[in-house]
N, CA and C atoms as a LAMMPS dump frame, in Angstrom:
ITEM: TIMESTEP
0
ITEM: NUMBER OF ATOMS
195
ITEM: BOX BOUNDS ff ff ff
-5.0000000000000000e+02 5.0000000000000000e+02
-5.0000000000000000e+02 5.0000000000000000e+02
-5.0000000000000000e+02 5.0000000000000000e+02
ITEM: ATOMS id mol type element x y z
1 1 1 N 479.14 -27.809 -408.1
2 1 2 C 478.278 -27.011 -409.048
3 1 3 C 476.787 -26.751 -408.795
4 2 1 N 476.186 -27.781 -408.125
5 2 2 C 474.847 -27.567 -407.429
6 2 3 C 474.611 -26.57 -406.349
7 3 1 N 473.614 -26.254 -406.25
8 3 2 C 473.167 -25.514 -405.13
9 3 3 C 473.13 -26.229 -403.761
10 4 1 N 473.387 -25.685 -402.859
11 4 2 C 473.682 -26.443 -401.359
12 4 3 C 472.413 -27.005 -401.042
13 5 1 N 471.352 -26.643 -400.989
14 5 2 C 470.056 -27.375 -400.595
15 5 3 C 469.303 -28.01 -401.766
16 6 1 N 469.891 -28.135 -403.032
17 6 2 C 469.234 -28.712 -404.269
18 6 3 C 469.001 -30.091 -403.835
19 7 1 N 467.916 -30.512 -404.214
20 7 2 C 467.593 -31.76 -404.496
21 7 3 C 468.314 -32.796 -404.97
22 8 1 N 468.859 -32.351 -406.394
23 8 2 C 469.69 -33.412 -406.906
24 8 3 C 470.857 -33.612 -406.108
25 9 1 N 471.549 -32.611 -405.56
26 9 2 C 472.694 -32.792 -404.833
27 9 3 C 472.65 -33.689 -403.566
28 10 1 N 471.437 -33.706 -403.026
29 10 2 C 471.269 -34.321 -401.961
30 10 3 C 470.835 -35.791 -402.191
31 11 1 N 470.296 -36.156 -403.433
32 11 2 C 470.018 -37.46 -403.894
33 11 3 C 470.976 -37.997 -404.108
34 12 1 N 471.965 -37.326 -404.999
35 12 2 C 473.32 -38.073 -405.409
36 12 3 C 474.21 -38.503 -404.397
37 13 1 N 474.012 -37.378 -403.271
38 13 2 C 475.081 -37.414 -402.192
39 13 3 C 474.899 -38.688 -401.425
40 14 1 N 473.403 -39.265 -401.688
41 14 2 C 473.306 -40.427 -400.855
42 14 3 C 473.586 -41.976 -401.452
43 15 1 N 473.932 -41.642 -402.792
44 15 2 C 474.238 -42.969 -403.515
45 15 3 C 475.764 -43.334 -403.203
46 16 1 N 475.978 -44.372 -402.831
47 16 2 C 477.311 -44.599 -402.246
48 16 3 C 477.768 -45.998 -403.3
49 17 1 N 478.884 -45.724 -403.934
50 17 2 C 479.528 -46.742 -404.53
51 17 3 C 479.745 -48.071 -404.054
52 18 1 N 480.12 -48.056 -402.586
53 18 2 C 480.307 -49.131 -401.952
54 18 3 C 478.941 -49.978 -401.78
55 19 1 N 477.905 -49.323 -401.454
56 19 2 C 476.58 -49.872 -401.252
57 19 3 C 476.236 -50.307 -402.56
58 20 1 N 476.384 -49.695 -403.877
59 20 2 C 476.127 -50.288 -405.023
60 20 3 C 476.876 -51.734 -405.321
61 21 1 N 477.935 -51.535 -405.042
62 21 2 C 478.826 -52.831 -405.233
63 21 3 C 478.285 -54.016 -404.253
64 22 1 N 477.952 -53.904 -402.991
65 22 2 C 477.445 -54.802 -402.015
66 22 3 C 476.088 -55.293 -402.679
67 23 1 N 475.055 -54.384 -403.113
68 23 2 C 473.919 -54.765 -403.93
69 23 3 C 474.161 -55.881 -405.181
70 24 1 N 475.289 -55.315 -405.721
71 24 2 C 475.677 -56.309 -407.015
72 24 3 C 476.106 -57.733 -406.39
73 25 1 N 476.787 -57.573 -405.412
74 25 2 C 477.336 -59.064 -404.793
75 25 3 C 475.956 -59.69 -404.272
76 26 1 N 475.255 -58.949 -403.713
77 26 2 C 473.964 -59.722 -403.224
78 26 3 C 472.985 -60.25 -404.083
79 27 1 N 472.793 -59.332 -405.012
80 27 2 C 472 -60.04 -406.08
81 27 3 C 472.757 -61.152 -406.933
82 28 1 N 474.23 -61.178 -407.06
83 28 2 C 474.571 -62.225 -407.757
84 28 3 C 474.287 -63.497 -407.037
85 29 1 N 474.454 -63.555 -405.54
86 29 2 C 474.443 -64.606 -404.644
87 29 3 C 472.933 -65.24 -404.916
88 30 1 N 472.127 -64.337 -404.636
89 30 2 C 470.581 -64.659 -404.634
90 30 3 C 470.247 -65.112 -405.835
91 31 1 N 470.829 -64.72 -407.137
92 31 2 C 470.312 -65.321 -408.263
93 31 3 C 471.16 -66.713 -408.558
94 32 1 N 472.221 -67.099 -407.881
95 32 2 C 472.671 -68.006 -407.967
96 32 3 C 471.958 -69.236 -407.125
97 33 1 N 471.467 -68.723 -406.06
98 33 2 C 470.875 -69.61 -405.075
99 33 3 C 469.406 -70.09 -405.407
100 34 1 N 468.643 -69.026 -406.021
101 34 2 C 467.415 -69.065 -406.415
102 34 3 C 467.068 -69.546 -407.84
103 35 1 N 468.287 -69.721 -408.555
104 35 2 C 468.147 -69.893 -410.063
105 35 3 C 467.445 -68.992 -410.781
106 36 1 N 467.446 -67.978 -410.719
107 36 2 C 466.589 -66.799 -411.153
108 36 3 C 467.691 -65.798 -412.043
109 37 1 N 467.083 -65.009 -413.117
110 37 2 C 467.767 -64.003 -413.93
111 37 3 C 468.489 -62.928 -413.044
112 38 1 N 469.777 -62.845 -413.205
113 38 2 C 470.5 -61.783 -412.423
114 38 3 C 469.748 -60.506 -412.705
115 39 1 N 469.67 -60.07 -413.883
116 39 2 C 468.998 -58.803 -414.162
117 39 3 C 467.694 -58.271 -413.894
118 40 1 N 466.768 -59.301 -413.556
119 40 2 C 465.581 -58.667 -413.061
120 40 3 C 465.749 -58.471 -411.557
121 41 1 N 466.683 -59.329 -411.048
122 41 2 C 466.87 -59.113 -409.526
123 41 3 C 467.725 -57.819 -409.256
124 42 1 N 468.775 -57.57 -410.072
125 42 2 C 469.431 -56.384 -410.098
126 42 3 C 468.681 -54.993 -410.308
127 43 1 N 467.797 -54.97 -411.204
128 43 2 C 466.813 -53.74 -411.419
129 43 3 C 465.942 -53.548 -410.158
130 44 1 N 465.455 -54.828 -409.653
131 44 2 C 464.658 -54.531 -408.488
132 44 3 C 465.415 -53.961 -407
133 45 1 N 466.462 -54.42 -407.011
134 45 2 C 467.585 -53.959 -405.874
135 45 3 C 467.863 -52.767 -406.147
136 46 1 N 468.411 -52.164 -407.377
137 46 2 C 469.023 -50.999 -407.622
138 46 3 C 467.924 -49.889 -407.553
139 47 1 N 466.531 -50.441 -407.951
140 47 2 C 465.517 -49.399 -408.147
141 47 3 C 465.218 -49.068 -406.712
142 48 1 N 465.146 -50.151 -405.838
143 48 2 C 464.868 -49.803 -404.348
144 48 3 C 465.812 -48.932 -403.654
145 49 1 N 467.175 -49.108 -404.071
146 49 2 C 468.115 -48.253 -403.613
147 49 3 C 468.078 -46.807 -404.323
148 50 1 N 467.572 -46.651 -405.415
149 50 2 C 467.294 -45.571 -405.904
150 50 3 C 466.219 -44.928 -405.494
151 51 1 N 465.179 -45.39 -405.116
152 51 2 C 463.84 -44.846 -404.524
153 51 3 C 464.2 -44.106 -403.05
154 52 1 N 465.02 -45.086 -402.186
155 52 2 C 465.55 -44.693 -401.061
156 52 3 C 466.457 -43.426 -401.137
157 53 1 N 467.266 -43.401 -402.216
158 53 2 C 468.242 -42.018 -402.246
159 53 3 C 467.235 -40.645 -402.702
160 54 1 N 466.422 -41.175 -403.57
161 54 2 C 465.499 -39.912 -403.868
162 54 3 C 464.603 -39.48 -402.525
163 55 1 N 464.103 -40.368 -401.867
164 55 2 C 463.275 -40.221 -400.835
165 55 3 C 463.996 -39.393 -399.689
166 56 1 N 465.415 -39.923 -399.586
167 56 2 C 466.423 -39.445 -398.502
168 56 3 C 466.647 -37.828 -398.965
169 57 1 N 466.895 -38.011 -400.056
170 57 2 C 467.311 -36.254 -400.81
171 57 3 C 466.412 -35.477 -400.681
172 58 1 N 464.955 -35.962 -400.975
173 58 2 C 463.89 -34.996 -400.934
174 58 3 C 463.816 -34.471 -399.26
175 59 1 N 463.649 -35.61 -398.554
176 59 2 C 463.634 -35.301 -396.931
177 59 3 C 464.608 -33.998 -396.591
178 60 1 N 465.931 -34.527 -397.11
179 60 2 C 467.066 -33.484 -396.623
180 60 3 C 466.752 -32.097 -397.273
181 61 1 N 466.411 -31.907 -398.535
182 61 2 C 466.477 -30.71 -399.152
183 61 3 C 464.961 -30.054 -398.436
184 62 1 N 464.089 -30.66 -398.057
185 62 2 C 463.149 -30.053 -397.385
186 62 3 C 462.982 -29.564 -395.836
187 63 1 N 464.156 -30.266 -395.342
188 63 2 C 464.39 -29.959 -393.979
189 63 3 C 465.562 -29.207 -393.78
190 64 1 N 466.496 -28.827 -395.139
191 64 2 C 467.549 -27.983 -395.096
192 64 3 C 468.552 -28.557 -394.401
193 65 1 N 468.818 -29.76 -393.975
194 65 2 C 470.237 -30.442 -393.189
195 65 3 C 470.836 -31.319 -394.161
């Protein structure tokens, strides 16, 4: 549906469901060990993952690869 070198397509292609699941498990473990709220840690880790996907999608769409 999206163009071949489209920024949105490249960014969404970098989001992997397995990585999101791993982040969820990591956040749950860190929250239990550090006795912090899971929601704030999850927001931090998932936003870092989103920023990484956006930057990678931007780089891939600019390079055309």
